[in-house]
C-alpha positions in Angstrom: 120.1 75.1 194.9 117.9 72.3 195.6 118.3 68.7 194.1 116.8 67.0 191.6 115.2 63.8 192.1 114.7 61.8 188.8 113.1 58.3 188.2 112.1 58.9 184.8 111.2 55.8 183.2 111.3 51.5 184.1 114.3 49.7 182.8 112.7 48.6 180.4 109.5 48.7 178.3 108.2 47.6 174.9 104.9 48.0 173.1 103.4 46.0 170.1 101.7 43.2 168.9 102.8 39.4 170.2 105.5 41.4 172.4 104.5 39.0 175.4 105.7 35.9 173.5 109.2 37.9 174.3 108.8 37.1 178.2 110.8 33.8 178.1 113.8 35.3 176.9 113.4 38.6 178.3 113.2 36.7 182.1 116.8 35.1 181.0 117.9 37.9 180.2 117.2 39.7 183.9 118.5 35.9 185.4 114.9 35.6 186.9 114.5 31.7 187.6 111.1 32.2 190.2 108.5 34.1 189.5 104.8 34.7 191.0 102.3 36.3 189.1 99.6 38.9 190.4 96.7 39.5 188.9 92.8 40.5 188.7 91.1 37.6 187.4 89.5 39.3 184.9 93.1 40.8 183.8 94.2 37.1 183.7 91.9 35.9 181.2 92.2 38.8 178.9 96.3 38.7 179.1 95.9 34.5 179.0 95.4 34.1 175.0 98.7 36.8 175.0 101.1 34.4 177.1 103.5 32.3 175.7 101.8 28.4 176.7 105.2 27.4 178.4 104.7 30.8 180.7 100.8 30.0 181.7 101.8 26.7 182.2 104.4 27.3 184.9 102.0 29.9 186.4 98.5 29.6 186.6 98.6 27.1 189.7 99.9 29.4 191.7 98.4 33.1 190.8 97.9 35.4 193.5 94.5 36.8 192.7 93.7 40.7 193.7 90.6 41.6 194.7 89.1 44.9 196.5 91.6 48.0 196.9 95.3 48.6 197.5 95.5 48.3 200.9 99.5 48.3 202.6 98.0 45.0 204.3 97.9 43.1 200.8 101.3 44.5 199.9 102.6 42.8 203.3 101.3 40.1 203.0 102.4 39.1 199.4 106.0 40.8 200.0 106.1 38.1 202.3 104.8 35.3 200.7 107.7 36.1 197.9 110.3 36.5 200.6 109.3 33.0 201.8 109.3 31.0 198.6 112.1 32.5 197.0 111.1 34.5 194.2 113.2 36.5 191.4 110.5 38.9 190.3 107.1 39.0 190.2 104.7 39.5 187.1 101.9 41.9 187.9 99.2 41.6 185.5 95.9 43.9 185.4 95.0 47.5 186.5 95.9 49.7 188.4 94.8 48.0 191.6 97.3 45.1 190.6 99.9 46.8 189.4 100.0 49.1 192.5 100.0 45.9 194.9 102.8 44.2 192.4 105.2 47.1 192.7 104.9 47.7 196.8 105.3 43.8 197.3 108.6 43.8 194.9 109.9 46.9 196.4 109.3 45.4 200.0 110.8 41.9 199.0 113.2 43.3 197.5 112.7 41.5 193.8 112.3 42.8 190.5 109.1 43.7 189.3 107.5 42.7 185.4 104.3 44.9 184.5 101.6 43.8 182.3 98.9 46.6 182.0 95.9 45.2 180.6 94.1 48.7 180.5 95.0 52.1 180.2 93.1 54.1 182.8 96.4 55.8 184.5 100.1 55.6 184.2 100.7 52.9 186.8 102.4 50.9 184.8 105.3 53.3 184.5 105.4 55.3 187.9 107.1 54.2 190.9 104.7 54.9 193.5 101.2 52.9 194.9 98.1 55.0 195.6 96.7 52.8 198.7 93.8 53.2 200.3 91.8 51.5 203.2 89.4 48.2 203.0 86.4 50.3 202.1 88.0 52.6 199.1 88.7 56.0 200.8 92.3 57.1 199.8 95.1 57.2 203.0 98.1 58.1 201.2 100.7 57.2 198.3 103.9 55.7 198.2 107.1 56.8 196.6 109.5 53.7 195.8 113.2 54.3 195.6 113.5 52.3 192.6 111.3 51.9 188.9 110.1 49.4 187.4 112.6 46.2 185.6 110.3 46.1 182.4 106.7 47.5 181.5 105.3 45.0 178.2 102.3 46.3 176.9 100.2 44.2 174.0 97.7 47.0 172.5 94.8 44.2 171.7 94.4 43.5 175.4 93.7 47.3 175.9 91.7 47.7 172.9 89.3 44.5 174.3 88.8 45.7 177.4 85.5 48.2 178.8 86.0 51.2 177.0 85.3 53.3 180.6 89.2 52.7 181.8 90.1 54.3 178.5 87.8 57.4 179.4 89.0 57.3 182.7 93.1 57.2 181.7 92.3 60.1 179.5 91.0 62.1 182.4 93.8 61.2 184.7 96.3 61.6 182.0 94.9 64.8 181.3 95.2 66.2 184.8 98.9 65.8 184.5 98.6 68.9 182.4 96.9 71.1 184.8 98.5 70.1 187.9 102.0 70.1 187.0 101.0 73.7 185.5 99.9 74.5 188.7 103.0 73.3 190.4 105.3 74.6 188.4 103.7 77.8 189.1 103.7 77.4 192.9 107.2 75.9 193.1 109.6 78.1 190.9 107.9 81.3 191.0 110.9 83.6 190.9 113.4 81.3 188.9 114.3 79.5 185.9 112.6 75.9 186.1 115.4 73.2 186.3 116.3 71.0 183.1 114.4 68.1 184.5 111.3 69.7 185.7 111.3 70.9 182.1 111.5 67.5 180.5 108.2 66.9 182.8 106.8 70.1 181.4 107.6 69.2 177.9 105.9 65.6 178.8 102.8 67.1 180.7 102.3 69.3 177.5 102.3 66.1 175.2 99.7 64.6 177.3 97.4 67.5 176.9 98.0 67.9 173.3 97.4 64.0 172.4 94.9 63.7 174.7 93.0 67.0 172.5 93.7 65.8 169.6 93.1 61.9 169.6 91.4 61.1 172.3 87.9 61.3 170.4 89.4 58.8 167.8 90.6 56.6 170.3 87.6 55.6 172.2 86.3 55.5 168.8 88.6 52.7 168.3 88.1 51.2 171.6 84.7 50.6 170.9 85.0 48.8 168.1 88.4 47.1 169.9 90.2 47.6 166.8 94.2 48.7 167.3 94.7 52.0 165.4 97.4 55.1 165.6 95.6 57.1 167.4 94.8 54.6 169.9 98.5 53.3 170.6 99.5 57.2 170.6 96.8 58.1 173.3 97.2 54.6 175.3 101.6 55.9 175.4 100.2 59.1 176.2 98.9 57.8 179.5 101.3 55.0 179.9 104.6 56.9 179.2 104.1 60.5 178.9 101.8 60.6 182.2 104.5 58.5 184.0 107.3 60.6 182.8 105.8 63.8 184.5 106.1 62.6 187.7 109.4 60.5 187.0 110.9 64.0 185.7 109.1 66.8 187.7 109.1 64.8 191.3 107.4 66.1 193.3 106.4 69.2 190.7 105.0 67.2 188.6 102.8 65.0 190.7 99.3 66.0 192.1 97.6 69.4 193.1 94.2 70.6 193.4 92.5 67.8 190.9 93.4 65.2 193.0 92.3 66.3 196.2 89.2 67.0 194.6 89.4 62.8 194.1 90.2 62.3 197.5 87.4 64.1 198.8 85.0 62.9 196.7 85.6 59.1 198.0 84.1 60.4 200.9 80.7 60.1 198.7 78.7 56.8 198.1 77.6 57.8 194.9 80.9 58.7 194.0 81.5 54.7 194.4 80.5 54.0 191.2 83.4 56.1 189.0 86.6 54.9 188.1 89.5 57.1 189.8 90.4 58.9 186.5 86.7 60.2 185.7 86.7 61.9 189.2 90.0 63.6 188.6 88.5 64.5 185.3 86.1 66.4 187.5 88.3 67.9 190.3 90.5 69.2 187.3 87.2 71.7 186.4 87.2 72.3 190.6 91.1 73.2 190.1 90.6 75.6 187.2 87.7 77.4 188.8 89.8 77.4 192.2 92.5 79.3 189.8 90.0 81.6 188.5 90.7 79.7 185.3 87.6 80.3 183.3 88.4 80.1 179.7 90.3 77.1 180.2 87.5 75.5 181.8 85.0 76.7 179.3 87.6 75.0 176.8 87.3 71.5 178.5 83.6 71.0 178.4 83.3 70.7 174.7 85.5 67.9 175.1 84.1 66.2 178.5 81.1 66.3 176.7 82.8 64.1 173.7 84.6 61.7 176.2 81.7 61.0 178.1 83.5 62.8 181.2 81.2 64.0 184.2 81.5 67.8 184.3 79.5 68.5 187.5 78.7 67.2 191.0 75.1 66.4 189.6 76.9 64.3 186.6 78.4 61.9 189.3 75.1 61.3 190.8 75.8 64.2 193.9 73.0 66.2 194.6 74.4 69.9 195.4 71.8 71.1 197.7 73.0 68.1 200.1 75.2 70.6 201.7 76.5 68.4 204.5 77.6 65.8 201.7 79.4 68.7 199.8 81.1 70.4 203.1 82.1 66.2 203.8 83.6 66.3 200.6 85.6 69.8 200.6 86.8 69.3 203.9 88.4 65.5 202.9 90.2 67.8 200.3 91.5 70.2 202.1 93.0 68.1 204.3 96.9 69.7 205.5 98.2 66.4 204.3 96.4 67.3 200.8 98.2 68.0 197.9 96.0 71.1 196.8 97.9 73.2 199.4 101.1 72.8 197.4 99.4 75.4 194.8 100.3 78.9 195.4 97.0 80.1 196.0 95.6 79.7 200.0 93.0 77.0 200.0 89.8 77.5 202.6 87.2 75.5 202.9 84.9 78.6 201.4 87.1 79.5 198.4 86.7 75.3 197.3 82.9 75.6 197.7 82.9 79.0 195.3 84.9 76.9 193.1 82.8 73.8 193.2 79.8 76.6 193.1 81.1 77.8 189.3 81.9 74.1 187.8 78.1 73.8 188.2 76.9 77.2 186.8 79.8 76.8 183.9 78.6 73.4 183.5 74.5 74.2 183.5 75.5 77.4 181.0 77.2 75.2 178.9 74.6 72.3 178.6 71.5 75.1 178.1 73.4 76.4 174.9 74.0 73.2 173.6 70.5 72.2 173.9 69.2 75.5 172.7 71.4 74.9 169.4 70.1 71.5 168.8 66.7 73.0 168.9 67.1 76.0 166.7 
């Protein structure tokens, strides 16, 4: 029997209007005296109006502002600073970059971590792992941490006022949870009953898909007018909570597969640098489905991608499909030996993946040709 590893949730999670006002009391409960804030500059300005004045006054002079990408060097430098200043807890405020650096630095410095997401682009606030890149933004690896985050606080109004493209990216990244977990479970448990923790992961992945398909458009509509609505809350919690639970309970059977490998391949293209992580992962879902010969599901998703304005082709990412050298470069990175696409139960080659990507282009072109025809008829 294989060992089940569960890191299902942060130690404490809260969401609601004015939840950040509770920070001083929560810090006292955690016996935290010395804190350090890590934030993106824009994220700090977005969160500041919702934070207690006494906290702002205390931390603002010494905030560590994050720029660029999540790198090991940044995390290690900050961890050393936390250690030198005898910090009890670090508060990360921002998107995936700030939160991933906060988690990595907190683990290395052995201090508590408190995360305040200002966007809902990934499940970074929930998951005990960090995704690392090189200084140019190309993916290198991710690190799974031994402990979960101490505390996660979500003020929905902050996320509602964030640029809408982050929520769109969060929908794309979280939708992948279902399709990648589905492929991994099929690969890891072909002839045996799925363990109970993985069933929880599987159930969470289904919630991700179902909530996004049902409420994704309404949530984006709410975000476009900066409104916090029930549909908006359901979608950001699907992204943050159930998105994180897929990997937290499923471990390797709930992490990443073909869609994220294709994302990693796309980071080789200059054109893709204008797109967020979740937008590229969304395209990766279609590539994975084509690779799995799941044409019906791929075609089903094209309607939703159109509603959500997510890229559904290489052309939609600005990549010239006739540039065979670039497409080959993307494919070669996506199928490197360490890539998660190899966890699937189907052998992958450069040729088979190239054929899958061509299928995505074909289906996408047919979909929009038919859609234009419907509009003119």
